[in-house]
C-alpha positions as CSV (number, residue, x, y, z in Angstrom):
1,X,65.0,-3.4,29.2
2,X,67.9,-5.9,28.4
3,X,68.3,-7.6,25.0
4,X,69.2,-11.3,24.9
5,X,70.4,-13.5,22.1
6,X,68.8,-17.0,21.5
7,X,69.8,-19.7,19.2
8,X,67.0,-21.7,17.8
9,X,66.7,-23.8,14.6
10,X,65.2,-22.2,11.5
11,X,62.0,-24.4,11.6
12,X,61.3,-23.4,15.2
13,X,61.8,-19.7,14.4
14,X,59.7,-19.8,11.4
15,X,56.8,-21.5,13.4
16,X,57.3,-19.0,16.2
17,X,57.0,-16.0,13.8
18,X,53.9,-17.5,12.4
19,X,52.4,-18.1,15.8
20,X,53.3,-14.7,16.9
21,X,51.8,-13.1,13.8
22,X,48.5,-15.0,14.3
23,X,48.5,-13.8,18.0
24,X,49.2,-10.2,17.0
25,X,52.5,-10.0,18.8
26,X,56.2,-10.6,18.3
27,X,58.5,-13.6,19.0
28,X,60.2,-11.4,21.5
29,X,57.0,-10.7,23.3
30,X,56.2,-14.5,23.3
31,X,59.5,-15.3,24.8
32,X,59.1,-12.6,27.4
33,X,55.6,-13.8,28.3
34,X,56.8,-17.4,28.6
35,X,59.8,-16.5,31.0
36,X,57.4,-14.2,33.1
37,X,54.9,-17.1,33.4
38,X,57.7,-19.6,34.4
39,X,59.0,-17.3,37.0
40,X,55.4,-16.6,38.4
41,X,54.6,-20.3,38.4
42,X,57.8,-21.0,40.3
43,X,57.1,-18.2,42.9
44,X,53.6,-19.3,43.3
45,X,54.7,-23.0,43.8
46,X,57.2,-21.8,46.4
47,X,54.4,-19.9,48.2
48,X,52.1,-22.9,48.1
49,X,54.9,-25.0,49.7
50,X,55.4,-22.4,52.5
51,X,51.6,-22.2,53.0
52,X,51.3,-26.0,53.3
53,X,54.3,-26.2,55.7
54,X,52.6,-23.6,57.8
55,X,49.4,-25.5,57.8
56,X,51.2,-28.8,58.9
57,X,52.9,-26.8,61.7
58,X,49.6,-25.5,62.9
59,X,47.9,-28.9,62.7
60,X,51.0,-30.5,64.6
61,X,50.5,-28.0,67.4
62,X,46.8,-28.7,67.7
63,X,47.2,-32.7,67.5
64,X,46.9,-34.5,70.7
65,X,49.7,-37.1,71.3
66,X,48.5,-40.8,71.1
67,X,49.3,-43.3,73.8
68,X,49.5,-46.2,71.2
69,X,50.3,-46.1,67.6
70,X,47.7,-46.5,65.0
71,X,47.0,-49.9,63.4
72,X,47.1,-49.9,59.6
73,X,43.9,-50.9,57.9
74,X,43.7,-54.3,56.3
75,X,42.9,-54.7,52.7
76,X,39.4,-55.8,53.6
77,X,38.9,-52.7,55.8
78,X,39.9,-50.5,53.0
79,X,37.7,-52.2,50.5
80,X,34.7,-51.9,52.9
81,X,35.4,-48.4,53.6
82,X,35.3,-47.6,49.8
83,X,31.9,-49.3,49.5
84,X,30.2,-47.1,52.0
């Protein structure tokens, strides 16, 4: 395990120590957990993006080409659709 040095102001450190004590852990463990969560969130975001891209590719392959372009809905048509 690697050691790192962080510079934080005294008030933040005092509050972090208090929070860690209430949680039954250490400031180091809090920082480690925070970093792990950030990395996991980033990796799961990347995976969600890849999954969506694969879904769009599959949908594009199944889609039938249209002979004419779609006509945008008017404001009235959108309003009527919402009232259904």
